N, C-alpha and C positions, 0 to 999 in steps of 0.2 A: 697339735690339734686342739689341746685344751685352750691354748691362747687364742685360737681362731674362734672357738665356741664362745669364749668369754667376750670377745669383741663384738660378735653378732648379738649377743644378749643385751649388751650396753646400747647398741644402735637401736634395737627395738624399743627399749625403755625411753630413749630420747624422743623417738618419733611419737610415742603415746603421750608424752608430757607436753609436747609443743602444740599451740593453737592451730586450727586447720589453715592451710595456706590458701591464698587467693587463687582464682582460676588460672591466672597467668602463671603464678608460682607453681601450681599443681601440674600444669602442662609441662613446664620446664623441668620440674622435679621428676615427673613421670618419664620424660624423654631421657633425662639423665640416668635414672634408675635402670631403664631398659638397656641403655647403651653400656653402662658400667657394670651391671650385675652379671655375674657368671650364670649361664643357663642352668647350671646344676643347682643354683640357689633359688629354687622356685618359691620357697616359703617367704622370702623377703619381698619378691616382686608382687605376690598376691596381697600382702599386707599394705603395700604402698598404694595400689589401685583402689582398694577398699576405702582407705582414708580419703582419697581424692573424690570419689563419688559422693561421700557424705558431705564434704565441704560444698560441692556444687549444689546439692539439694537445699542446703541452708540458705544460700544466696538467692535462689528462686523464690523461697517463701518470703523473704524480706521485700522483694520487688512487688509481689502481689499485694502485700499489705499497704504499701505506699500508694498504689493505684486506687484502692478502695477509698482512701481518705480524700483524694482529689475529687472524685465523683460526688461524694456527699456534700462537699463545699459548694460545688457548682449548682446542685439542686436547691440548696438553701438560698443562694443569691437570686435565682430565677423566680422564687416565690416571694420575694421581698415585698411586704405591704404593711405599713404601720397604722393604717386606718385613721389618719389624722386630718383627712380632707384636703391635704396638700400633696401634690405630685412632686416628689423629690427623690434624690439619690438614684437608686437602681430601679425605681418604680416606673412602670409604663402601663398603657391601657390593657395589654395582654396579661400582665402579672398583677395589676392593681387597678382595675376599673373603678373601684370604690373611691380612690383618691385622684385618679387621672381622667375622669370623665370630661368630655368637652361638650360643645353645643353648636349646632347648626340649625337655628330656628327656622323650621319649615313645616311645623304642625305634625311632624311624624317622628316618633321616638325610635332612634337607631340604638338598639340594645347592645350593639358591639362597641359603641363609642360614647353614648349618652346615658346619663342616670337622672332620676327625678331631682337630685340635688344640683347636678351640674347644668341641667337643662329643663327647668320647670315649665318653660313654655311648650315643650314638646312631650315631656314625660310626666304622667300623673303619678301621685303617690299610690302605691299598691297595698301598703300595710302600715300600721302605726303601733309602736310599742309604748309611746308616751312615757319614756324613761329619761328624757332629757339628753339622750345621745343620738345623734343623727346617723341613721343607716342610709348612706347615700344611694344604695342600690334599690331601696324601696320607699324612702321618705324624702320629701323636699326639705323638711325641717322637723324639729322635735323639741318643744319647750317644756315638756314634762307636765303639762296641765290639761284640763278638760275645757278650757275657755275657748269658745269659737270666735270671740270678738276681739282677739288680739292678733298679732302678726302671723301666728301659726295656729291653724285650726286644730281641733282634736282628731282630725284625720291625717295629721302631719303634712298638711299642704299649706303653702303660703296663702295668706288671706288676700285675695285680689278682688277687684271690682267685678261684679257679676256672679259671685259664688253664693250670694244670698246671706252672707255673714257681714253684719255692719262693723266696720273697722274705723271708728271715729279718730283714733290716734294716727291712722294712716291717711286721713284727709277725706274719708268718705262721709257724705251727708246722708246717703241712703244706699241700699243695695237690695234690689228686688229680684236678684237671681238671673239677670240677663244684662246684656250690653246694648239695649235698644232704647233710643230716645223717643219721647212722645208719650211715655206711659207714667210720667210723674217722677221718674228717676232716670237721669240721663245716662248715656253710654259711658260716661266718666264718673258715675255715681254721685252726681250733684243733683240735689232736689230741684225739680222744675217748678217754676213759679208762674202762675197764670193770673193775669190782672182781671179784676171784676169791677164794674162801675155802673152807676145808674145814670141814665142820660140827662144831660142838662136841659134838653128840650122835652116838651110834652106833646102828646099826639092824641087825636080822637081815635075812636075804635077802628077806623079804616087806615090808620097810620099815615094819613095825609093823602090817601088815594093811591094812584099808581105813579111809579117813577121809573123811567127807563124800561117800561114794560113789566116791571115787578109789582107784585102785590102780596098781601098776606105775610106768611113767615119769611119768604124770600126778601120782601121789602124790609121787614124788621131787621133781618141779618145785615142787609145793605146799609141801613141807617146806623147800626152799631159800628160797622166797619169804617164808615165815613167819619164818624165822630172820633174813633180811636186814631185814625190817620191824622185828623186835624189837630189832635193833641200830641202828635209825634210818637204814637205807640205802634210798635210793630206787632206782627202776629195776625192770626185769623180770629175774628170775633163773630159770635152768634148771639141772638136774643134768647133769653130764658122765657120762652113763650110756647104755648101748645094750642093746636086746633083740634079738629075731630080725629085726625089721623097721625099726627106727629107731635113729638114732645122732646124736651132736652135729653131725656134718657135714651131716646131712639135717634136723635139727630146729632148729638155732640160727639159721638164716637168714644165716649168715656164710660168706664164701668168701675166696679169695686176694686179692680186691680190698679186703677190710677191712684198714685200716692202723692201727687204733687200738691203744692200749696196754692190755694186760691187766696188772693190778697187784694186789698184796696190799692188805689193808685199811690198811696203814701207808704205802702209796704205792710200795712196792718193785716194780720191773718184773719181771713173769714172762715176758712175751713182747711183741714189737713187731709186732702184726698177726697175722692168722690163719696166714699162711705160716710165720712164726717159731714160732708155737705148735705147729704140726703137722709140724715138720721133724725130729723125733726127740729134741730136747732143748729145755729151757727155761732162762731166765736165772736163775731161783731156784725152789727147791722150793716147792710150795704147802703151806705148813706153818703157816698162821695162820688162826684161825677168824673168824667174823663179828664177834666182839667185839674182835679185835685181839690175842688171846692165842696165843702160839706153842704148837703141838701137838706132843707127843712123836711119835716114829716110830709111824705107825699104818697099817693096811690101809684101802684106800678102794675100795668097790665100783665097778666100771668096765665090764668086758667091752668095752673100746674100744681100738682101735689108736692109735698115735701120730698117724696122719693124721685121726683123728676118726671113722673108720668102725667098724662093729661088728666085734668080733673073732671070735665064733663062737657056739656054743650054750650056753656056760656063763653063763647069766643068771638063775639061780634061777627058772626057768619064767616068764620075763617079769617078774621081781622080785615074784613073788606067793607064793613058797614059802620056808619056813624049815625044810624037811625035811633031815634029817641026810644022806641019800643023794643030795641034789641039790647041785650045785656052782655057784659063781659066780667069775668071773675078777676080779682086783683089781690096783690100783696101790698106790703107797706114798708117804707124805708126806716121806720122807727123800731122795727121788731127784729130780734135775734132768735125768736122762737119760731114755731111753724108759721106764724103770721107774716114772716118776711116774704113768703110766696103764696100763702093761702090764708086769707083772713076769714074765710068762710062766708064772704059777702060778694055781691055783684053790684055793678053800677051801670047806668045807661051808656051805650056806646057813643052817645052824642057828647059825652063829657070828655075830659082830657086826663091823661095819666102818662107816666114815664115808662121806660123800658129798662130792664136789667140786661147788661151786655157782658158776656163771658168770653175770655180768651180761651180758645179750644185748640190752638195750634200755633 
């Protein structure tokens, strides 16, 4: 009996010292223990089952830990975005619109696929940090300065024609805040140039009478147009001339917003814009005719103030009279001050004078 008790004690010590068996080993050992153990040895059977249960619990904990590591890795890959403005690696529009924006120019910003950086034609800049780092989701550009006249404005938008910011390095000659031609700055931000000349011919106060049913201001405009065409000049020309009702300021369709260059037939600047033309002096006397010939000091029918408005009643009866006792107000080709259009003098409509012709379109 002592020998049997000693053997059982040794067996229990061995079991306690050994590492937990695997599930398969546990099942095998449990089956073996059940079949070989005497029913009367209940203490041994209970110890074996307890050891098996503990081993199985340990295996389950290890499996749970491995599953948690895998989920964390997947989440990190899905949010990959290095914000370097290049769509690469695992980045896509869903995970990294900042780098992966595209553009379908249709004047409508698709916030799901387009950004101000990727599609400036459709998407306006919504904010600006001016820190030199482009936030593609809200900025088209960011050069880190407050200069509006370089390639990136201080609103973090690309400097483009029509935004009102002059970008000389970008090829703009002007930028009046629109893309409309005919206002002195073309739709491509090129300064519009308008030719001005004094007629090579001289006319009495009635401008030669009627021609083709025309008289007065209409006849004067027609004379200017014909002379321009004869010299190979394109465009629409009108006479700088006023009667009782109409004047250049009301007839030309130009105002202070016009910023084009008025120039002689050789390209010499007369004035830069309507405001400059009508401020009381011009940059150069209008002393060149339609053919590019310099004209000696001559009187020019006008009856027009320096601001382009009608001067008074000295207009040769609406430029229809050449009577000796009817007068007309005039300017002169030798003056670049207010005398170019208004000498403050009048002369008989029976005499002869030239006309100023302006390209207005």
